[in-house]
LUMMAR-837327 format. One record per residue: residue number from 1; y, z, x of N, C-alpha, C in turn. Coordinates in steps of 0.1 Angstrom, whole numbers, plus 5000, padded with zeros to 4 digits. Each point is the difference from the previous one (the first is absolute). Example, Ala and Ser with C-alpha at 12.3 -4.5 7.8 and 13.67 -1.06 7.14 Angstrom:
+-----+------+------+------+------+------+------+------+------+------+
:   i :  n_y :  n_z :  n_x : ca_y : ca_z : ca_x :  c_y :  c_z :  c_x :
+-----+------+------+------+------+------+------+------+------+------+
:   1 : 4943 : 5078 : 5132 : 5012 : 5000 : 4991 : 5012 : 5000 : 5009 :
:   2 : 5011 : 4993 : 4996 : 5011 : 5000 : 5009 : 5011 : 5008 : 4992 :
+-----+------+------+------+------+------+------+------+------+------+
END
This chain:
+-----+------+------+------+------+------+------+------+------+------+
:   i :  n_y :  n_z :  n_x : ca_y : ca_z : ca_x :  c_y :  c_z :  c_x :
+-----+------+------+------+------+------+------+------+------+------+
:   1 : 8086 : 1604 : 2004 : 4985 : 4995 : 5007 : 5003 : 5008 : 5009 :
:   2 : 4986 : 5011 : 5002 : 4997 : 5006 : 5011 : 4992 : 4993 : 5012 :
:   3 : 4999 : 5002 : 5009 : 4994 : 4992 : 5014 : 4983 : 5003 : 4995 :
:   4 : 5001 : 5013 : 4994 : 4983 : 5004 : 4996 : 4993 : 4991 : 4988 :
:   5 : 5009 : 4991 : 4991 : 4996 : 4995 : 4989 : 4997 : 4989 : 5006 :
:   6 : 5000 : 4990 : 5015 : 4996 : 4994 : 4999 : 4980 : 4999 : 5006 :
:   7 : 4992 : 4989 : 5000 : 4991 : 5002 : 5004 : 4996 : 4994 : 5012 :
:   8 : 5003 : 4989 : 4998 : 4995 : 4995 : 5018 : 5014 : 4996 : 5006 :
:   9 : 4998 : 4998 : 5015 : 5015 : 4999 : 5011 : 4996 : 4988 : 5008 :
:  10 : 5006 : 4989 : 5003 : 4999 : 4995 : 5009 : 5006 : 4999 : 5011 :
:  11 : 4997 : 4994 : 5010 : 5008 : 5003 : 5014 : 5000 : 4992 : 5010 :
:  12 : 5011 : 4992 : 5001 : 5001 : 4995 : 5018 : 4997 : 5008 : 5007 :
:  13 : 4992 : 4996 : 5008 : 5000 : 5009 : 5010 : 5004 : 5002 : 5014 :
:  14 : 5005 : 4989 : 5008 : 5007 : 5000 : 5012 : 5014 : 4997 : 4999 :
:  15 : 5006 : 5015 : 5006 : 5016 : 5000 : 4997 : 4995 : 5018 : 4988 :
:  16 : 4995 : 4996 : 4994 : 5000 : 5014 : 4988 : 4988 : 5009 : 5005 :
:  17 : 4988 : 4996 : 5006 : 4987 : 5010 : 5002 : 4999 : 4998 : 5018 :
:  18 : 5002 : 4988 : 5002 : 4996 : 4997 : 5017 : 5013 : 4999 : 5003 :
:  19 : 5002 : 5004 : 5012 : 5016 : 4999 : 5011 : 4997 : 4986 : 5002 :
:  20 : 5005 : 4989 : 4996 : 4997 : 4988 : 5006 : 5013 : 4998 : 5012 :
:  21 : 5010 : 5003 : 4996 : 5008 : 5001 : 5008 : 5000 : 5003 : 5016 :
:  22 : 4991 : 5011 : 4998 : 4998 : 5010 : 5014 : 4988 : 4991 : 5004 :
:  23 : 4992 : 4993 : 4993 : 4989 : 4991 : 5004 : 5004 : 4986 : 5007 :
:  24 : 5010 : 4994 : 4991 : 5004 : 4987 : 5007 : 5012 : 5002 : 5013 :
:  25 : 5008 : 5011 : 4997 : 5008 : 5004 : 5013 : 4992 : 5004 : 5010 :
:  26 : 4987 : 5005 : 4995 : 4992 : 5005 : 5014 : 4997 : 4985 : 5008 :
:  27 : 5002 : 4989 : 4998 : 4993 : 4989 : 5006 : 5015 : 4991 : 5006 :
:  28 : 5012 : 4999 : 4991 : 5010 : 4993 : 5000 : 5009 : 5008 : 5013 :
:  29 : 4998 : 5013 : 4999 : 5009 : 5008 : 5011 : 4997 : 4999 : 5016 :
:  30 : 4986 : 4998 : 5001 : 4997 : 5000 : 5010 : 4999 : 4984 : 5006 :
:  31 : 4998 : 4990 : 4994 : 5004 : 4989 : 5005 : 5009 : 4992 : 5000 :
:  32 : 5012 : 5007 : 4990 : 5014 : 4998 : 5005 : 5007 : 5008 : 5012 :
:  33 : 4991 : 5011 : 5006 : 5000 : 5007 : 5013 : 4999 : 4992 : 5011 :
:  34 : 4986 : 4994 : 4999 : 4995 : 4993 : 5010 : 5008 : 4983 : 5001 :
:  35 : 5002 : 4993 : 4988 : 5011 : 4991 : 5000 : 5014 : 4999 : 5004 :
:  36 : 5001 : 5012 : 4999 : 5014 : 5002 : 5005 : 5014 : 5001 : 4991 :
:  37 : 4996 : 5005 : 4984 : 5009 : 4996 : 4995 : 5002 : 5016 : 4996 :
:  38 : 5012 : 4999 : 4994 : 5009 : 5016 : 5002 : 5002 : 5005 : 4987 :
:  39 : 4991 : 4995 : 4991 : 4999 : 5007 : 4984 : 4995 : 5010 : 5002 :
:  40 : 5008 : 5008 : 4989 : 4993 : 5009 : 4993 : 4986 : 4998 : 4991 :
:  41 : 4994 : 5008 : 4993 : 4988 : 5001 : 4992 : 5010 : 4995 : 4985 :
:  42 : 5009 : 5004 : 4997 : 5005 : 4998 : 4988 : 5004 : 4988 : 5002 :
:  43 : 5010 : 4992 : 5011 : 5000 : 4988 : 5000 : 4987 : 4991 : 5002 :
:  44 : 4993 : 5005 : 5007 : 4988 : 4988 : 4998 : 4991 : 5000 : 4985 :
:  45 : 4998 : 5012 : 4992 : 4997 : 4996 : 4992 : 5010 : 4997 : 4985 :
:  46 : 5010 : 5002 : 5003 : 5005 : 4985 : 4991 : 5002 : 4991 : 5002 :
:  47 : 4998 : 4991 : 5017 : 4997 : 4989 : 5000 : 4986 : 4992 : 4995 :
:  48 : 4990 : 5012 : 4999 : 4985 : 5001 : 5000 : 5004 : 4996 : 4985 :
:  49 : 5002 : 5008 : 4991 : 4998 : 5003 : 4985 : 5004 : 4985 : 4996 :
:  50 : 5011 : 4990 : 5001 : 4997 : 4991 : 4994 : 4994 : 4992 : 5003 :
:  51 : 4993 : 4996 : 5013 : 4988 : 4993 : 5003 : 4990 : 5000 : 4992 :
:  52 : 4998 : 5012 : 5003 : 4986 : 5006 : 4989 : 4998 : 4994 : 4990 :
:  53 : 5012 : 5001 : 4990 : 5000 : 4998 : 4989 : 4998 : 4987 : 4998 :
:  54 : 5008 : 4988 : 5004 : 4999 : 4988 : 5003 : 4991 : 4997 : 5003 :
:  55 : 4990 : 5003 : 5010 : 4989 : 4995 : 5003 : 4989 : 5004 : 4988 :
:  56 : 4999 : 5011 : 4991 : 4993 : 5002 : 4993 : 5002 : 4990 : 4988 :
:  57 : 5009 : 5001 : 4993 : 5004 : 4989 : 4989 : 4994 : 4987 : 5004 :
:  58 : 5006 : 4995 : 5008 : 4997 : 4987 : 5007 : 4985 : 4998 : 5003 :
:  59 : 4990 : 5007 : 5003 : 4987 : 5001 : 5003 : 4990 : 5007 : 4992 :
:  60 : 5002 : 5003 : 4989 : 4998 : 5014 : 4989 : 4981 : 4996 : 5002 :
:  61 : 4992 : 4994 : 5002 : 4986 : 5004 : 5002 : 4998 : 5002 : 5014 :
:  62 : 5007 : 5003 : 5006 : 5000 : 5005 : 5017 : 4996 : 5014 : 5000 :
:  63 : 4993 : 5001 : 5004 : 4991 : 5017 : 5004 : 5014 : 5005 : 5008 :
:  64 : 5005 : 5012 : 4998 : 5008 : 5008 : 5004 : 5001 : 5000 : 5015 :
:  65 : 4990 : 5007 : 5008 : 5000 : 5000 : 5015 : 5008 : 4985 : 5005 :
:  66 : 4995 : 4988 : 4993 : 5008 : 4987 : 5007 : 5015 : 4999 : 4993 :
:  67 : 5003 : 5004 : 4990 : 5013 : 5002 : 4995 : 5008 : 5010 : 5013 :
:  68 : 4992 : 5011 : 5003 : 5014 : 5009 : 5013 : 4996 : 4991 : 5009 :
:  69 : 4992 : 4991 : 5007 : 5002 : 4994 : 5008 : 5007 : 4991 : 5003 :
:  70 : 5005 : 4990 : 4984 : 5010 : 4990 : 5000 : 5010 : 5007 : 4999 :
:  71 : 5006 : 5009 : 4992 : 5012 : 5005 : 5002 : 5001 : 5005 : 5014 :
:  72 : 4992 : 5005 : 5003 : 5004 : 5007 : 5017 : 5000 : 4986 : 5006 :
:  73 : 4997 : 4989 : 5002 : 5003 : 4994 : 5007 : 5014 : 4992 : 4996 :
:  74 : 5006 : 4995 : 4986 : 5009 : 4999 : 4994 : 5014 : 5007 : 5004 :
:  75 : 4995 : 5014 : 5002 : 5012 : 5008 : 5004 : 5002 : 5001 : 5014 :
:  76 : 4989 : 4999 : 5006 : 5008 : 4996 : 5015 : 5003 : 4985 : 5006 :
:  77 : 4999 : 4989 : 4989 : 5006 : 4990 : 5002 : 5021 : 5002 : 4997 :
:  78 : 4996 : 5008 : 4987 : 5019 : 5004 : 5001 : 5001 : 5007 : 5006 :
:  79 : 4993 : 5005 : 5008 : 5006 : 5011 : 5010 : 5000 : 4990 : 5010 :
:  80 : 4998 : 4990 : 5006 : 5002 : 4989 : 5011 : 4990 : 5008 : 5011 :
:  81 : 4987 : 5003 : 4994 : 4989 : 5005 : 5011 : 4987 : 5000 : 4991 :
:  82 : 4989 : 4991 : 5008 : 4988 : 4994 : 4996 : 4990 : 5014 : 5001 :
:  83 : 4993 : 5003 : 4987 : 4992 : 5011 : 4999 : 4983 : 4990 : 5002 :
:  84 : 4995 : 5010 : 5011 : 4987 : 4993 : 5006 : 4991 : 5005 : 4990 :
:  85 : 4985 : 4992 : 4998 : 4989 : 5002 : 4993 : 4993 : 5012 : 4998 :
:  86 : 5003 : 5010 : 5012 : 4999 : 5011 : 5000 : 5005 : 5009 : 4990 :
:  87 : 5017 : 4999 : 5005 : 5011 : 5012 : 4992 : 4995 : 4992 : 4985 :
:  88 : 4995 : 4992 : 4995 : 5002 : 4993 : 4989 : 4987 : 5009 : 4993 :
:  89 : 4991 : 4999 : 5003 : 4983 : 5008 : 5001 : 5002 : 5012 : 4996 :
:  90 : 5009 : 5007 : 5013 : 5000 : 5012 : 5002 : 5007 : 5007 : 4982 :
:  91 : 5013 : 4991 : 4999 : 5003 : 5005 : 4986 : 4992 : 4998 : 4990 :
:  92 : 4992 : 4988 : 4998 : 4995 : 4998 : 4986 : 4983 : 5007 : 4999 :
:  93 : 4998 : 5006 : 5014 : 4987 : 5008 : 5002 : 5006 : 5015 : 4993 :
:  94 : 5011 : 5000 : 4999 : 5006 : 5014 : 4999 : 4995 : 5011 : 4988 :
:  95 : 5006 : 4990 : 4991 : 4995 : 5010 : 4986 : 4992 : 5009 : 4999 :
:  96 : 4990 : 5003 : 5003 : 4988 : 5010 : 4998 : 5004 : 5016 : 5009 :
:  97 : 5013 : 4991 : 5008 : 5004 : 5017 : 5010 : 5012 : 5002 : 4997 :
:  98 : 5004 : 4994 : 4989 : 5015 : 5005 : 4994 : 4997 : 5014 : 4995 :
:  99 : 5012 : 5009 : 5003 : 4995 : 5014 : 4998 : 5006 : 5001 : 4982 :
: 100 : 4993 : 5010 : 4998 : 5004 : 5009 : 4983 : 5013 : 5005 : 5003 :
: 101 : 5006 : 4998 : 4990 : 5009 : 5011 : 4996 : 4995 : 5016 : 5001 :
: 102 : 5005 : 5008 : 5006 : 4993 : 5013 : 5000 : 4998 : 5008 : 4987 :
: 103 : 5009 : 4996 : 4983 : 4998 : 5007 : 4994 : 4989 : 4988 : 4991 :
: 104 : 4998 : 4990 : 5004 : 4992 : 4990 : 4994 : 4988 : 5006 : 4995 :
: 105 : 4986 : 5002 : 5006 : 4994 : 5004 : 4997 : 4993 : 5014 : 4990 :
: 106 : 5011 : 5006 : 5000 : 4999 : 5016 : 4993 : 5007 : 4992 : 4987 :
: 107 : 5009 : 4995 : 5000 : 5009 : 4997 : 4986 : 4985 : 4990 : 4994 :
: 108 : 4996 : 4992 : 5006 : 4992 : 4991 : 4990 : 4985 : 5010 : 4996 :
: 109 : 4994 : 5010 : 5007 : 4991 : 5010 : 4995 : 5006 : 5004 : 4994 :
: 110 : 5012 : 5006 : 4993 : 5007 : 5008 : 4992 : 4998 : 4989 : 4987 :
: 111 : 5010 : 4987 : 5001 : 4998 : 4995 : 4987 : 4987 : 4992 : 4996 :
: 112 : 4995 : 5000 : 5010 : 4986 : 4992 : 4993 : 4991 : 5012 : 4990 :
: 113 : 5007 : 5013 : 4996 : 4990 : 5008 : 4995 : 5007 : 4997 : 4989 :
: 114 : 5008 : 4994 : 4995 : 5006 : 5000 : 4988 : 5006 : 4983 : 4997 :
: 115 : 4997 : 4988 : 5011 : 5003 : 4986 : 4993 : 4988 : 4993 : 5008 :
: 116 : 4997 : 4988 : 4995 : 4993 : 4991 : 5005 : 5007 : 4991 : 5010 :
: 117 : 4998 : 4998 : 5012 : 5010 : 4995 : 5010 : 4996 : 4982 : 5004 :
: 118 : 5007 : 4995 : 4998 : 4999 : 4986 : 5004 : 5009 : 4997 : 5010 :
: 119 : 4997 : 4990 : 5010 : 5008 : 4994 : 5015 : 5002 : 4987 : 4994 :
: 120 : 5012 : 4996 : 5003 : 5006 : 4989 : 5001 : 5002 : 4998 : 5013 :
: 121 : 4996 : 4993 : 5010 : 5002 : 5001 : 5014 : 5004 : 4981 : 5006 :
: 122 : 5012 : 4998 : 5007 : 5000 : 4987 : 5008 : 4993 : 5003 : 5009 :
: 123 : 4987 : 5004 : 5002 : 4994 : 4996 : 5014 : 4983 : 4994 : 4990 :
: 124 : 4990 : 4999 : 5015 : 4988 : 4997 : 4992 : 4990 : 5008 : 5000 :
: 125 : 4988 : 4998 : 4996 : 4989 : 5013 : 4998 : 5002 : 5008 : 5010 :
: 126 : 4995 : 4995 : 5011 : 4997 : 5007 : 5013 : 5010 : 5008 : 5004 :
: 127 : 5013 : 4997 : 5001 : 5013 : 5006 : 5004 : 4998 : 5013 : 4989 :
: 128 : 5002 : 5002 : 4987 : 4999 : 5007 : 4995 : 4991 : 5011 : 5000 :
: 129 : 4985 : 4994 : 5002 : 4989 : 5014 : 5003 : 5005 : 5004 : 5012 :
: 130 : 5004 : 4992 : 5009 : 5002 : 5008 : 5017 : 5015 : 5014 : 4993 :
: 131 : 5005 : 4994 : 4991 : 5014 : 5010 : 5001 : 4996 : 5010 : 4991 :
: 132 : 4990 : 4995 : 4988 : 4991 : 5012 : 4994 : 4993 : 5012 : 5006 :
: 133 : 4998 : 5000 : 5011 : 4996 : 5010 : 5010 : 5008 : 5009 : 5001 :
: 134 : 5014 : 4999 : 5000 : 5011 : 5007 : 5004 : 5005 : 5008 : 4986 :
: 135 : 4999 : 4991 : 4989 : 5000 : 5006 : 4985 : 4992 : 5005 : 4993 :
: 136 : 4983 : 4998 : 5002 : 4992 : 5008 : 4996 : 4998 : 4996 : 4983 :
: 137 : 5008 : 4991 : 4997 : 4998 : 4997 : 4985 : 4987 : 4993 : 4994 :
: 138 : 4998 : 5005 : 4988 : 4990 : 4988 : 4992 : 5008 : 4993 : 4990 :
: 139 : 5004 : 4994 : 4998 : 5009 : 4993 : 4993 : 4989 : 4993 : 4988 :
: 140 : 5008 : 5000 : 4988 : 4990 : 4993 : 4989 : 5001 : 4984 : 5001 :
: 141 : 5012 : 4993 : 5006 : 4998 : 4990 : 5002 : 5010 : 4994 : 5014 :
: 142 : 4995 : 4993 : 5009 : 5009 : 4994 : 5010 : 5001 : 4981 : 4999 :
: 143 : 5011 : 5001 : 4997 : 5010 : 4990 : 5001 : 5007 : 4994 : 5012 :
: 144 : 4993 : 4989 : 5009 : 5008 : 5001 : 5010 : 5003 : 4981 : 4998 :
: 145 : 5008 : 4995 : 5015 : 5007 : 4988 : 4999 : 4987 : 4991 : 4999 :
: 146 : 4987 : 4999 : 5009 : 4992 : 4997 : 5001 : 4992 : 4993 : 4988 :
: 147 : 4998 : 5014 : 4987 : 4995 : 4998 : 4992 : 5006 : 4987 : 4992 :
: 148 : 5014 : 5005 : 5001 : 5008 : 4989 : 4987 : 5008 : 4989 : 5008 :
: 149 : 4996 : 5000 : 5009 : 5005 : 4985 : 5010 : 5014 : 4999 : 4999 :
: 150 : 5009 : 5011 : 5004 : 5012 : 5003 : 4998 : 5009 : 5009 : 5005 :
: 151 : 5012 : 5000 : 5003 : 5007 : 5013 : 5008 : 5014 : 5006 : 4987 :
: 152 : 4999 : 5010 : 4998 : 5012 : 5011 : 4992 : 5013 : 4994 : 5006 :
: 153 : 5011 : 4995 : 4993 : 5004 : 5002 : 4988 : 4991 : 4990 : 4989 :
: 154 : 4990 : 4992 : 5005 : 4997 : 4990 : 4988 : 4991 : 5006 : 4992 :
: 155 : 4999 : 4994 : 4987 : 4996 : 5006 : 4990 : 4981 : 5003 : 4999 :
: 156 : 4989 : 4994 : 5007 : 4986 : 5003 : 5000 : 4995 : 5013 : 5003 :
: 157 : 5011 : 5012 : 5006 : 4995 : 5013 : 5002 : 5000 : 5005 : 4986 :
: 158 : 5014 : 4999 : 4990 : 5005 : 5006 : 4992 : 4992 : 4995 : 4988 :
: 159 : 4991 : 4986 : 5001 : 4992 : 4995 : 4992 : 4987 : 5006 : 4996 :
: 160 : 4993 : 4999 : 5012 : 4989 : 5009 : 5008 : 5003 : 5017 : 4996 :
: 161 : 5010 : 5005 : 4999 : 5000 : 5014 : 4992 : 4996 : 5002 : 4982 :
: 162 : 5012 : 4985 : 4998 : 4998 : 5003 : 4988 : 4983 : 5000 : 4993 :
: 163 : 4994 : 4992 : 5006 : 4983 : 4996 : 4999 : 4992 : 5014 : 5004 :
: 164 : 5008 : 5006 : 5011 : 4991 : 5008 : 5003 : 5003 : 5015 : 4988 :
: 165 : 5013 : 5002 : 4996 : 5002 : 5008 : 4989 : 4991 : 5000 : 4986 :
: 166 : 5003 : 4989 : 4999 : 4987 : 4996 : 4988 : 4986 : 5003 : 5002 :
: 167 : 4997 : 5000 : 5010 : 4986 : 4999 : 5004 : 5000 : 5018 : 4998 :
: 168 : 5009 : 5005 : 5004 : 4998 : 5018 : 5006 : 5003 : 5002 : 4981 :
: 169 : 5006 : 4994 : 4990 : 5003 : 5006 : 4989 : 5009 : 5007 : 5002 :
: 170 : 5007 : 4993 : 5009 : 5022 : 5009 : 4999 : 5004 : 4993 : 4995 :
: 171 : 5012 : 5001 : 4992 : 5010 : 4991 : 4996 : 5008 : 5003 : 5011 :
: 172 : 5012 : 4987 : 4998 : 5010 : 5003 : 5013 : 5010 : 5006 : 5000 :
: 173 : 5001 : 5007 : 4986 : 5012 : 5010 : 4999 : 4995 : 5017 : 5006 :
: 174 : 4988 : 4996 : 5003 : 4990 : 5012 : 5008 : 4998 : 5002 : 5014 :
: 175 : 5009 : 4987 : 5003 : 4995 : 5002 : 5013 : 5018 : 4996 : 5010 :
: 176 : 4998 : 5004 : 5012 : 5015 : 5000 : 5012 : 4996 : 4997 : 5012 :
: 177 : 5011 : 4991 : 5002 : 5000 : 4995 : 5016 : 5004 : 5005 : 5011 :
: 178 : 4993 : 5006 : 5008 : 5008 : 5006 : 5012 : 5001 : 4997 : 5010 :
: 179 : 5012 : 4995 : 5004 : 5003 : 4991 : 5014 : 5015 : 5003 : 5008 :
: 180 : 5000 : 5000 : 5010 : 5007 : 4999 : 5006 : 5009 : 4986 : 5003 :
: 181 : 4994 : 4987 : 5004 : 5013 : 4989 : 4999 : 5005 : 4997 : 4992 :
: 182 : 5010 : 5000 : 4996 : 5007 : 4994 : 4989 : 4994 : 4984 : 4999 :
: 183 : 5000 : 4995 : 5010 : 5001 : 4983 : 5002 : 4986 : 4996 : 4995 :
: 184 : 4989 : 5010 : 5005 : 4989 : 4996 : 4999 : 4998 : 5001 : 4987 :
: 185 : 5000 : 5013 : 4994 : 4995 : 5005 : 4989 : 5010 : 5006 : 4987 :
: 186 : 5008 : 5006 : 5003 : 5011 : 5007 : 4989 : 5006 : 4984 : 4993 :
: 187 : 5003 : 4987 : 5005 : 5004 : 4989 : 4995 : 4991 : 4990 : 4989 :
: 188 : 4987 : 5001 : 5011 : 4991 : 4991 : 4985 : 4997 : 5009 : 4992 :
: 189 : 5001 : 5017 : 5003 : 4992 : 5005 : 4988 : 5013 : 5005 : 4990 :
: 190 : 5007 : 4998 : 5001 : 5014 : 4994 : 4990 : 4999 : 4990 : 4993 :
: 191 : 4999 : 4988 : 5004 : 4999 : 4990 : 4994 : 4988 : 5001 : 4993 :
: 192 : 4987 : 5007 : 5001 : 4990 : 4999 : 4993 : 5001 : 5015 : 4991 :
: 193 : 5009 : 5006 : 5002 : 5001 : 5007 : 4990 : 4992 : 5013 : 5001 :
: 194 : 5000 : 5004 : 5013 : 4987 : 5010 : 5003 : 5012 : 5013 : 5001 :
: 195 : 4994 : 5013 : 4998 : 5006 : 5015 : 5005 : 4999 : 4999 : 5016 :
: 196 : 5007 : 5006 : 5008 : 5000 : 5004 : 5016 : 5007 : 5008 : 5001 :
: 197 : 4995 : 5004 : 5011 : 5007 : 5016 : 5006 : 5003 : 4992 : 5016 :
: 198 : 5013 : 5008 : 5008 : 5004 : 4990 : 5011 : 4999 : 5013 : 5012 :
: 199 : 4987 : 4995 : 5008 : 4998 : 5012 : 5008 : 5010 : 4993 : 5015 :
: 200 : 5009 : 5008 : 5000 : 5013 : 4999 : 5011 : 4997 : 5001 : 5013 :
: 201 : 4990 : 4997 : 5006 : 4996 : 5009 : 5013 : 5012 : 4995 : 5010 :
: 202 : 5009 : 4992 : 4998 : 5012 : 4996 : 5011 : 5015 : 5009 : 4994 :
: 203 : 4997 : 5009 : 4988 : 5008 : 5006 : 5000 : 5010 : 5007 : 5010 :
: 204 : 4995 : 5003 : 5014 : 5013 : 5007 : 5006 : 5001 : 4987 : 5015 :
: 205 : 4998 : 4987 : 4992 : 5005 : 4990 : 5013 : 5005 : 4988 : 4990 :
: 206 : 5011 : 4997 : 5002 : 5006 : 4989 : 4999 : 4990 : 4985 : 5000 :
: 207 : 5005 : 4991 : 4990 : 4994 : 4988 : 5003 : 4988 : 4999 : 4994 :
: 208 : 4991 : 4988 : 5003 : 4988 : 4997 : 4991 : 4988 : 5000 : 5012 :
: 209 : 5002 : 5000 : 5008 : 4990 : 5001 : 5014 : 4990 : 4985 : 4999 :
: 210 : 4985 : 5006 : 4999 : 4993 : 4989 : 4999 : 4997 : 4995 : 4985 :
: 211 : 5011 : 5002 : 4993 : 4993 : 4993 : 4987 : 5016 : 4991 : 4997 :
: 212 : 5004 : 4991 : 4996 : 5004 : 4991 : 4999 : 5015 : 5006 : 4988 :
: 213 : 5007 : 5000 : 4998 : 5008 : 5000 : 4991 : 5001 : 4992 : 4986 :
: 214 : 5001 : 5010 : 4987 : 4989 : 4996 : 4989 : 5010 : 4988 : 4995 :
: 215 : 4996 : 4992 : 4996 : 5006 : 4989 : 4991 : 4997 : 5003 : 4984 :
: 216 : 5009 : 4994 : 4995 : 4999 : 5002 : 4986 : 5001 : 5015 : 4991 :
: 217 : 4997 : 5001 : 4988 : 5003 : 5013 : 4993 : 4983 : 5011 : 5003 :
: 218 : 5007 : 5010 : 5003 : 4987 : 5012 : 5003 : 5004 : 5017 : 4992 :
: 219 : 4991 : 5002 : 4995 : 5008 : 5013 : 4990 : 4981 : 5011 : 5005 :
: 220 : 5005 : 5009 : 4999 : 4991 : 5012 : 5003 : 5004 : 5016 : 4989 :
: 221 : 4991 : 5003 : 4997 : 5003 : 5012 : 4992 : 5007 : 5014 : 5006 :
: 222 : 4993 : 5001 : 5012 : 5006 : 5013 : 5009 : 4994 : 4994 : 5011 :
: 223 : 5008 : 5009 : 5014 : 4996 : 4999 : 5011 : 4998 : 5011 : 5008 :
: 224 : 4990 : 5001 : 5011 : 4996 : 5009 : 5007 : 5001 : 4996 : 5010 :
: 225 : 5001 : 5011 : 5015 : 5005 : 4997 : 5009 : 4984 : 4998 : 5011 :
: 226 : 4987 : 5009 : 4990 : 4984 : 4994 : 5009 : 4994 : 5006 : 4989 :
: 227 : 4988 : 4991 : 5004 : 4987 : 5005 : 4989 : 4998 : 5017 : 5001 :
: 228 : 5008 : 5006 : 5003 : 4996 : 5019 : 4997 : 5010 : 5002 : 4993 :
: 229 : 5013 : 4992 : 4995 : 5008 : 5005 : 4994 : 4993 : 4995 : 4987 :
: 230 : 4994 : 4985 : 5000 : 5001 : 4994 : 4988 : 4987 : 5010 : 4992 :
: 231 : 4985 : 5004 : 5010 : 4992 : 5009 : 4993 : 5008 : 5010 : 4996 :
: 232 : 5007 : 5009 : 5007 : 5004 : 5011 : 4990 : 5012 : 4999 : 4989 :
: 233 : 5004 : 4990 : 5002 : 5006 : 4996 : 4985 : 4988 : 4999 : 4989 :
: 234 : 4988 : 4994 : 5005 : 4992 : 4998 : 4988 : 4994 : 5013 : 4998 :
: 235 : 4998 : 5010 : 5009 : 4995 : 5012 : 4999 : 5012 : 5009 : 4991 :
: 236 : 5007 : 4997 : 5005 : 5015 : 5008 : 4989 : 5001 : 4990 : 4987 :
: 237 : 4991 : 4995 : 4995 : 5005 : 4995 : 4987 : 5015 : 4993 : 5000 :
: 238 : 5005 : 4992 : 5008 : 5011 : 4998 : 5000 : 5001 : 4987 : 4992 :
: 239 : 5012 : 4997 : 4991 : 5000 : 4992 : 4991 : 5006 : 4992 : 5009 :
: 240 : 5004 : 4980 : 4996 : 5003 : 4991 : 5004 : 5003 : 4995 : 4990 :
+-----+------+------+------+------+------+------+------+------+------+
END
């Protein structure tokens, strides 16, 4: 099947389109320096990744800013340092300021000429609206954790995706999920039999960064190092 044969693309946002590691690290690193922790950004992100996933799983209806704040508090306790309210709120309110990857907006504009674009994001509506100021998207549908009362890798985003595709008159086999996180996206996509491609933003770096190591089985039809590379593959009529 050629990439051009699909009619709809769904996207994870944070990690795929928005550089959430830069956003999170932009708070964790100065905090660690202030409290005297001699840890690198990679070490801090690795510690934090587990805590955010755990808080999101335990509190599925909590809005994302509070998930961030609670996760930060857990990370501090694990490292032996309390995180004060100011730092917790600084991370919680930072989502709209997280930068887009340099290629995201241009790639999305190119893809929008051919596909319906759907957002499947682990944030709240206000957070995505802030991030979309960097992306300039006009998606056909937006599904957030706030909408479904859960966080990926749980199924509710993908159940909502099925309903969205039906509303758009698009068959499941005409849809492709585009995401960076194996943990949050490719494991549940495989579980639900969805086609997907991996945008491997960390291809030049070892480890998982702010994303937990995946649990369970995952699959993807193709791997690209960036959104620019994926958009070019579409333009070239690449088969997958």
